[in-house]
C-alpha positions in Angstrom: 0.2 -17.9 4.9 4.0 -17.9 4.8 4.1 -15.3 1.9 5.0 -11.6 2.0 2.2 -10.7 -0.3 -0.3 -12.5 2.0 1.1 -10.8 5.0 1.0 -7.4 3.3 -2.6 -7.9 2.1 -3.5 -8.9 5.6 -2.5 -5.3 6.7 -3.6 -3.2 3.6 -5.7 -5.4 1.6 -9.1 -4.9 3.1 -11.7 -2.9 1.2 -11.4 0.8 1.9 -7.9 0.5 3.4 -5.8 1.5 0.3 -8.2 4.5 -0.1 -7.8 5.5 3.5 -3.9 5.3 2.9 -4.2 7.4 -0.2 -6.2 10.1 1.7 -3.7 10.2 4.5 -0.9 10.5 1.9 -2.8 13.4 0.2 -3.1 15.2 3.5 -6.4 14.4 5.0 -5.7 13.7 8.7 -9.0 14.1 10.6 -11.6 11.4 11.0 -14.5 13.5 9.8 -12.6 14.6 6.7 -11.8 11.0 5.9 -15.3 9.9 6.4 -16.7 12.7 4.2 -14.2 12.2 1.4 -14.6 8.4 1.3 -18.3 8.2 1.9 -17.5 5.4 4.3 -19.5 4.6 7.3 -18.0 5.8 10.6 -18.0 2.4 12.1 -16.2 0.8 9.1 -13.7 3.8 9.1 -13.1 3.4 12.8 -12.3 -0.4 12.4 -9.9 0.2 9.5 -8.0 3.0 11.2 -7.7 0.8 14.4 -6.3 -2.0 12.4 -3.8 0.3 10.6 -2.7 1.8 14.0 -2.3 -1.7 15.5 -0.2 -2.7 12.5 2.0 0.4 12.8 1.1 1.8 9.5 -0.8 4.8 10.9 -0.3 6.8 14.1 -3.1 8.4 16.0 -2.2 11.8 17.5 -4.3 14.0 19.6 -4.9 17.6 18.3 -7.6 18.6 20.6 -8.3 18.0 24.3 -12.0 19.1 24.9 -13.4 17.1 23.5 -10.5 14.7 22.7 -10.0 14.5 19.0 -7.3 12.8 17.0 -5.7 13.1 13.7 -4.2 10.2 11.8 -0.7 10.2 10.1 1.3 7.8 8.2 4.2 6.2 10.1 7.4 5.1 8.3 5.8 1.9 7.3 2.9 3.9 5.9 5.0 6.1 3.9 6.8 3.2 2.5 3.6 1.9 1.0 3.2 5.1 -1.1 5.2 3.8 -4.0 3.1 0.6 -4.2 -0.1 2.9 -4.1 1.2 5.1 -7.0 2.1 1.9 -8.9 -1.5 0.7 -8.3 -2.7 4.0 -9.5 -0.6 3.8 -12.7 -2.1 0.3 -13.4 -5.7 1.8 -12.9 -4.9 4.7 -15.2 -3.8 2.3 -17.9 -6.4 -0.4 -17.5 -9.5 1.1 -15.9 -9.2 5.0 -16.5 -12.5 6.7 -15.5 -14.1 8.6 -18.4 -12.2 11.8 -19.2 -8.8 10.4 -18.2 -6.9 9.9 -15.0 -8.3 11.8 -12.1 -5.0 12.8 -10.7 -1.3 13.2 -12.1 1.8 12.6 -10.2 4.5 15.2 -10.0 7.9 14.3 -8.6 10.0 16.6 -6.4 12.1 17.5 -9.4 8.9 19.2 -10.9 8.2 16.8 -13.7 5.0 14.8 -14.1 5.7 11.0 -14.2 4.1 7.6 -14.4 5.5 5.2 -11.8 7.6 2.3 -13.2 9.2 -0.2 -11.0 12.9 -0.8 -12.0 15.8 -3.1 -11.0 18.2 -1.0 -8.7 21.1 -2.8 -10.2 20.5 -2.5 -13.9 17.8 0.0 -14.1 15.7 -2.3 -16.3 11.9 -2.4 -15.9 10.4 -4.9 -13.7 7.7 -7.0 -15.6 6.1 -10.2 -15.3 8.6 -11.4 -18.0 11.7 -10.1 -16.4 11.4 -11.4 -12.8 12.0 -14.7 -11.3 11.2 -15.7 -7.7 13.7 -17.9 -5.9 13.6 -19.0 -2.2 14.6 -16.4 0.3 16.0 -16.8 3.8 12.6 -17.4 5.2 11.3 -19.8 2.6 9.4 -22.7 4.0 6.9 -25.1 2.7 3.4 -24.3 3.5 0.1 -22.7 2.2 0.9 -20.0 -0.3 4.4 -21.0 -0.9 4.0 -24.1 -3.1 6.3 -23.0 -5.8 9.0 -21.3 -3.9 8.8 -23.6 -0.9 9.2 -26.7 -3.1 12.6 -25.4 -4.0 13.7 -25.3 -0.4 16.6 -27.8 0.0 16.9 -28.3 -3.7 19.5 -27.0 -6.1 17.8 -23.5 -6.1 17.9 -23.3 -2.2 
């Protein structure tokens, strides 16, 4: 699909993938640690890590030669998804909190706890479904997944 959300979901939207990225962000690096923490089958974890490496989201680095063993670290692209993961976490805390409350709290580098909120970099206003409008971008084209934005291409909004 000719849509940035569809493209992103193609990379990070498979079941287990956001949780793998969460664990890498939190500091787990080794395959066995990831498999144990997630309770995921080794074959499934291998496949997800291979796709993340191929997509440039995760880097595989050797840490032992005999036998060869690797650790996995987030690349710049992987680190750039952390705000989206924390925003998803905030949504989960609000709408599907486990019994007893949120399992983790976020602390910013300033030392304060916070709940992520997406804001406009120009006015500082909160980004919500009621404050955002999508308009055609430079790559807008008509096609699957772009019916609303693509229909404006070449029109008064394009």
